[in-house]
C-alpha positions as CSV (number, residue, x, y, z in Angstrom):
1,X,-2.3,-37.0,-3.1
2,X,-1.2,-38.0,0.2
3,X,0.4,-40.7,-1.1
4,X,2.6,-38.9,-2.9
5,X,3.7,-36.4,-0.1
6,X,4.6,-39.5,1.9
7,X,7.3,-40.6,-1.3
8,X,8.3,-36.9,-1.3
9,X,8.8,-37.1,2.7
10,X,10.6,-40.5,2.5
11,X,13.0,-39.2,-0.3
12,X,13.6,-35.9,1.8
13,X,14.7,-38.0,4.8
14,X,16.8,-39.8,2.4
15,X,18.5,-36.4,1.2
16,X,18.8,-35.4,4.5
17,X,21.5,-37.9,5.6
18,X,23.5,-38.2,1.8
19,X,24.3,-34.6,2.0
20,X,25.8,-35.3,5.4
21,X,28.2,-38.1,4.5
22,X,31.7,-37.0,3.6
23,X,31.4,-39.3,0.8
24,X,29.0,-37.0,-1.1
25,X,30.5,-33.8,0.6
26,X,33.8,-34.8,-1.3
27,X,32.0,-35.2,-4.8
28,X,31.0,-31.2,-5.0
29,X,28.8,-31.6,-8.4
30,X,26.7,-34.2,-6.8
31,X,26.4,-32.8,-3.3
32,X,25.0,-29.7,-4.9
33,X,22.5,-31.4,-7.2
34,X,21.8,-32.9,-4.0
35,X,21.5,-30.1,-1.7
36,X,19.1,-28.3,-4.5
37,X,17.0,-31.4,-4.7
38,X,16.6,-31.4,-0.7
39,X,16.0,-27.4,-1.0
40,X,13.3,-27.5,-3.5
41,X,10.9,-30.1,-1.8
42,X,11.5,-29.2,2.0
43,X,9.0,-26.0,1.8
44,X,6.2,-28.9,0.8
45,X,7.8,-31.4,3.0
46,X,7.7,-29.0,6.2
47,X,3.9,-28.4,5.7
48,X,3.0,-32.1,5.7
49,X,4.4,-32.7,8.7
50,X,2.8,-29.4,10.3
51,X,-0.3,-31.3,8.4
52,X,0.3,-34.4,10.4
53,X,0.8,-32.5,13.7
54,X,-2.3,-30.7,12.8
55,X,-5.0,-34.0,12.4
56,X,-3.0,-35.9,15.2
57,X,-3.8,-32.9,18.0
58,X,-7.4,-33.2,16.5
59,X,-7.8,-36.7,17.1
60,X,-6.6,-36.9,20.1
61,X,-8.7,-33.6,21.4
62,X,-11.6,-36.1,20.2
63,X,-10.5,-39.0,22.4
64,X,-10.0,-36.1,25.2
65,X,-13.8,-34.8,24.5
66,X,-15.2,-38.2,26.1
67,X,-13.7,-37.2,29.9
68,X,-16.0,-34.8,31.1
69,X,-13.5,-33.2,33.1
70,X,-11.1,-32.2,29.7
71,X,-14.4,-32.0,27.6
72,X,-14.2,-28.0,27.1
73,X,-10.6,-27.9,26.8
74,X,-10.0,-30.5,24.4
75,X,-13.1,-29.3,22.3
76,X,-11.7,-26.0,22.0
77,X,-8.6,-27.9,20.6
78,X,-10.4,-29.8,18.2
79,X,-12.4,-27.2,16.4
80,X,-9.5,-25.1,16.0
81,X,-7.5,-28.3,14.5
82,X,-10.4,-29.0,12.0
83,X,-10.6,-25.4,10.9
84,X,-7.0,-25.1,10.0
85,X,-6.5,-28.3,8.5
86,X,-8.7,-27.5,4.8
87,X,-6.2,-24.4,5.2
88,X,-3.1,-26.2,5.3
89,X,-4.4,-29.0,2.6
90,X,-5.0,-25.8,0.1
91,X,-0.9,-24.5,1.4
92,X,0.2,-28.2,-0.1
93,X,-1.9,-28.2,-3.2
94,X,-0.5,-24.6,-4.1
95,X,3.5,-26.1,-3.0
96,X,2.6,-29.6,-4.9
97,X,2.3,-27.5,-8.6
98,X,5.1,-28.3,-10.9
99,X,7.3,-24.9,-10.3
100,X,8.7,-23.0,-13.7
101,X,12.0,-24.1,-14.0
102,X,13.1,-21.0,-14.7
103,X,11.2,-19.1,-12.1
104,X,14.9,-18.6,-10.6
105,X,16.6,-17.2,-13.6
106,X,17.5,-13.7,-14.3
107,X,15.9,-12.0,-17.2
108,X,16.4,-10.2,-20.2
109,X,14.3,-7.7,-21.1
110,X,13.5,-5.8,-24.3
111,X,11.3,-2.6,-24.4
112,X,9.9,-1.2,-27.7
113,X,8.1,1.7,-28.9
114,X,5.0,0.3,-30.3
115,X,1.7,2.3,-32.2
116,X,2.2,5.9,-31.5
117,X,5.8,7.8,-33.1
118,X,7.5,9.7,-30.4
119,X,4.6,9.0,-27.7
120,X,5.2,5.4,-27.9
121,X,8.9,5.8,-28.0
122,X,8.4,8.3,-24.2
123,X,6.0,5.6,-23.3
124,X,8.4,2.9,-23.4
125,X,10.8,4.8,-21.3
126,X,8.8,5.7,-18.5
127,X,8.2,1.6,-18.8
128,X,12.0,1.0,-18.4
129,X,11.9,3.4,-15.8
130,X,9.9,1.9,-13.7
131,X,11.2,-1.7,-13.9
132,X,14.5,0.1,-13.1
133,X,12.8,1.7,-10.1
134,X,11.0,-2.1,-8.9
135,X,14.8,-3.5,-9.4
136,X,16.3,-1.1,-7.6
137,X,13.8,-1.5,-4.7
138,X,14.2,-5.4,-4.9
139,X,17.8,-4.8,-4.7
140,X,18.1,-6.5,-8.0
141,X,21.3,-5.2,-10.8
142,X,20.1,-3.6,-14.3
143,X,22.8,-3.8,-17.2
144,X,21.8,-2.1,-20.0
145,X,22.6,-4.4,-23.3
146,X,21.5,-2.1,-25.9
147,X,19.7,1.3,-26.4
148,X,17.8,3.0,-29.4
149,X,17.1,6.2,-27.8
150,X,14.8,9.2,-29.5
151,X,15.9,13.1,-29.4
152,X,13.2,14.0,-26.6
153,X,14.5,11.0,-24.5
154,X,12.4,8.1,-24.9
155,X,13.4,4.7,-26.4
156,X,12.8,3.2,-30.0
157,X,13.9,-0.3,-28.2
158,X,16.1,-0.5,-24.9
159,X,17.3,-4.3,-23.8
160,X,18.6,-4.5,-20.8
161,X,19.9,-7.5,-18.5
162,X,18.1,-7.9,-14.1
163,X,19.9,-9.9,-12.0
164,X,19.1,-11.2,-8.7
165,X,16.8,-13.6,-6.7
166,X,13.9,-14.8,-8.0
167,X,13.9,-12.5,-10.6
168,X,11.9,-14.0,-13.7
169,X,9.6,-15.3,-10.9
170,X,8.5,-12.0,-10.4
171,X,8.6,-10.6,-14.0
172,X,7.5,-13.2,-16.2
173,X,3.9,-11.7,-16.5
174,X,4.8,-8.5,-17.8
175,X,5.5,-10.1,-21.6
176,X,2.9,-8.4,-24.1
177,X,1.6,-5.0,-24.9
178,X,1.4,-2.0,-22.5
179,X,-0.5,0.8,-23.4
180,X,-0.8,4.3,-22.3
181,X,-4.0,6.9,-23.2
182,X,-2.6,10.4,-21.8
183,X,-2.1,14.1,-23.6
184,X,1.4,14.1,-24.8
185,X,3.9,17.4,-23.9
186,X,4.1,17.3,-27.7
187,X,0.0,17.7,-28.2
188,X,-0.6,21.8,-28.1
189,X,-4.7,21.2,-27.9
190,X,-5.0,19.3,-25.0
191,X,-6.0,16.0,-27.3
192,X,-5.7,12.5,-25.2
193,X,-3.7,10.4,-28.1
194,X,-3.3,6.3,-27.1
195,X,-0.5,4.7,-27.8
196,X,1.4,1.1,-26.7
197,X,4.9,-0.4,-26.3
198,X,6.1,-3.9,-26.2
199,X,7.2,-5.7,-23.7
200,X,9.7,-9.2,-23.8
201,X,10.9,-10.9,-20.6
202,X,13.3,-13.9,-21.3
203,X,14.7,-16.3,-19.0
204,X,18.6,-15.6,-19.0
205,X,20.0,-19.1,-20.1
206,X,23.3,-20.9,-18.5
207,X,25.8,-22.4,-21.5
208,X,24.7,-25.7,-20.4
209,X,21.5,-25.3,-21.5
210,X,21.6,-24.6,-24.9
211,X,24.3,-25.4,-27.7
212,X,24.9,-22.5,-31.0
213,X,27.3,-23.7,-33.5
214,X,29.8,-21.0,-33.9
215,X,29.5,-21.7,-38.0
216,X,25.9,-20.6,-37.9
217,X,26.7,-17.2,-36.3
218,X,27.8,-14.4,-38.5
219,X,29.4,-11.8,-36.5
220,X,29.8,-7.5,-37.9
221,X,31.1,-4.7,-35.6
222,X,30.4,-0.9,-36.0
223,X,30.9,2.1,-34.4
224,X,28.6,2.9,-31.3
225,X,25.8,5.7,-31.7
226,X,23.9,7.6,-29.2
227,X,24.9,8.8,-25.5
228,X,28.6,7.4,-24.4
229,X,30.7,10.4,-23.8
230,X,34.2,10.4,-25.8
231,X,34.7,7.0,-26.4
232,X,31.8,6.6,-29.1
233,X,32.1,6.4,-32.3
234,X,36.0,6.4,-31.9
235,X,36.2,2.5,-32.4
236,X,34.4,-0.1,-33.8
237,X,33.4,-1.7,-30.3
238,X,29.4,-1.9,-31.0
239,X,28.7,-6.2,-32.2
240,X,26.1,-7.1,-33.8
241,X,25.6,-11.0,-34.6
242,X,23.4,-12.4,-36.9
243,X,22.0,-16.2,-36.3
244,X,21.4,-17.6,-39.6
245,X,19.3,-20.7,-39.5
246,X,16.7,-18.7,-37.9
247,X,17.6,-14.8,-38.9
248,X,17.6,-13.4,-35.5
249,X,19.6,-10.9,-35.0
250,X,21.1,-9.3,-31.6
251,X,23.5,-5.8,-30.7
252,X,25.2,-4.3,-28.4
253,X,26.6,-1.0,-27.9
254,X,27.0,-0.3,-24.5
255,X,30.0,-1.3,-23.6
256,X,33.5,0.3,-24.5
257,X,34.9,-3.3,-25.5
258,X,34.0,-5.6,-28.6
259,X,35.3,-8.5,-26.5
260,X,32.3,-7.6,-23.7
261,X,29.8,-6.2,-26.2
262,X,30.5,-10.0,-27.8
263,X,29.4,-11.7,-24.4
264,X,26.9,-9.4,-23.7
265,X,25.3,-9.9,-27.2
266,X,26.0,-14.1,-26.8
267,X,24.0,-14.1,-24.1
268,X,21.2,-12.2,-26.0
269,X,21.7,-14.9,-28.6
270,X,21.3,-17.7,-26.5
271,X,18.1,-16.5,-24.7
272,X,16.2,-15.9,-28.0
273,X,17.0,-19.0,-29.1
274,X,15.6,-20.5,-25.8
275,X,12.6,-17.9,-25.6
276,X,11.7,-19.6,-29.2
277,X,11.7,-23.4,-27.6
278,X,10.4,-22.2,-24.2
279,X,7.5,-19.9,-26.5
280,X,6.2,-23.5,-27.9
281,X,5.9,-25.3,-24.9
282,X,4.0,-22.2,-23.1
283,X,1.5,-22.2,-26.1
284,X,0.8,-25.9,-25.9
285,X,0.2,-25.3,-22.0
286,X,-1.7,-21.9,-22.7
287,X,-3.7,-24.1,-25.2
288,X,-4.6,-27.1,-22.9
289,X,-5.6,-25.0,-20.1
290,X,-7.0,-22.0,-21.8
291,X,-4.9,-19.5,-19.2
292,X,-5.3,-15.7,-18.8
293,X,-2.2,-15.0,-17.4
294,X,0.6,-17.0,-18.9
295,X,0.0,-17.1,-22.3
296,X,3.4,-16.2,-22.9
297,X,1.0,-14.4,-26.5
298,X,3.4,-11.2,-26.7
299,X,1.1,-9.7,-29.0
300,X,-1.8,-9.9,-26.1
301,X,-2.6,-6.4,-25.0
302,X,-2.1,-7.3,-21.3
303,X,-2.2,-3.6,-19.3
304,X,-3.8,0.3,-19.8
305,X,-2.0,2.7,-18.3
306,X,-5.3,5.9,-18.3
307,X,-3.0,8.7,-17.3
308,X,-6.8,11.2,-17.0
309,X,-8.3,8.4,-14.5
310,X,-4.8,7.2,-13.2
311,X,-5.9,4.1,-13.4
312,X,-4.0,1.1,-14.5
313,X,-5.9,-2.1,-15.7
314,X,-4.6,-5.2,-16.2
315,X,-7.2,-6.9,-18.9
316,X,-6.2,-10.5,-18.2
317,X,-7.7,-10.3,-14.2
318,X,-9.6,-7.2,-14.7
319,X,-7.8,-5.5,-11.9
320,X,-7.4,-1.9,-11.8
321,X,-4.7,0.2,-9.0
322,X,-5.5,3.8,-8.7
323,X,-2.1,4.6,-7.6
324,X,-0.4,5.9,-11.4
325,X,2.3,8.1,-9.4
326,X,3.2,5.3,-7.2
327,X,2.9,2.3,-9.7
328,X,5.4,4.1,-12.1
329,X,7.5,4.5,-9.7
330,X,8.3,0.6,-9.0
331,X,5.6,-0.2,-6.6
332,X,4.0,-2.9,-8.8
333,X,3.9,-5.7,-6.4
334,X,0.4,-5.5,-5.9
335,X,-0.2,-6.5,-9.0
336,X,2.1,-9.0,-9.6
337,X,1.0,-11.2,-6.4
338,X,-2.5,-10.8,-8.5
339,X,-1.1,-11.9,-11.3
340,X,1.0,-14.9,-9.3
341,X,-2.6,-15.6,-7.2
342,X,-4.7,-16.3,-10.6
343,X,-2.0,-18.3,-12.5
344,X,-1.9,-20.6,-9.3
345,X,-5.7,-20.4,-9.2
346,X,-6.0,-21.9,-13.2
347,X,-3.1,-24.4,-12.3
348,X,-5.1,-25.8,-9.5
349,X,-8.3,-25.7,-11.3
350,X,-5.9,-27.5,-14.2
351,X,-5.2,-30.4,-11.3
352,X,-8.7,-31.0,-10.6
353,X,-10.0,-30.8,-13.9
């Protein structure tokens, strides 16, 4: 590990000089590439330097302990540094875990009502509200791309984009089947129903990452439906794209302009095609380390929301939170932090194996 850290530090020092070179600065694309690399290794380099400084302090204190006059003071310094070293080493190990290249990306999230009819659609709406409120707390932007509302205010399906810093890194573990146990408003006898909704969180890709042959896409236009005021149903502004080689169909009808809807639909299509490849990779990784957290299996039941007991349980990490109202109002950081920690622990275990 320390040989690797030495070479990373050497590269950091090399990049520090290069990004100040006027010739490199003049070549903006090269400069930006180097700045990105410099930034990506800075944290681990600073932590490694802290480790070296702490070890040096410990060694100096050990020498000073031989002097009777300095012994007491030096002992305190020695044991303080000795206690610090394993913690810093653990932090370095975590920083050396290969970063998910998609972590800094924006996302497209799809929520669909599953088993449970109208109650499932209402629960899909509850989840959409929860993620929207979480995004607001994080100062992220939410843009609805497509929605299929039901008469009671739920969603058969809602697709939205979330943009902001590190969105995918925080929301990627939300993919899967979410189950709710509650007494529906439509239930007169007070009987508890179990319903489900599926959540898919997909990283938004840049144009350079995926290339689509225009001949493979069939485009259809139609009139928007649902709530939307006077412009709805008057013009054929809604867009449906069909990717013929894969059979993937995406729709966008939330904008008034056909051009904007087509642009958003293309983003959705590229994201879905990228996700197919990512799912294959995630599946291989999950199989190799038997991951419980980041398996990427969208058919897996990941969480239960039990209203009578006010309990939210994540089945992957066996964690329960008894703050239903706060959780559904977007206070989901505690759960997300624990999922990230569990995923890191699994990756560290994999490195050790």
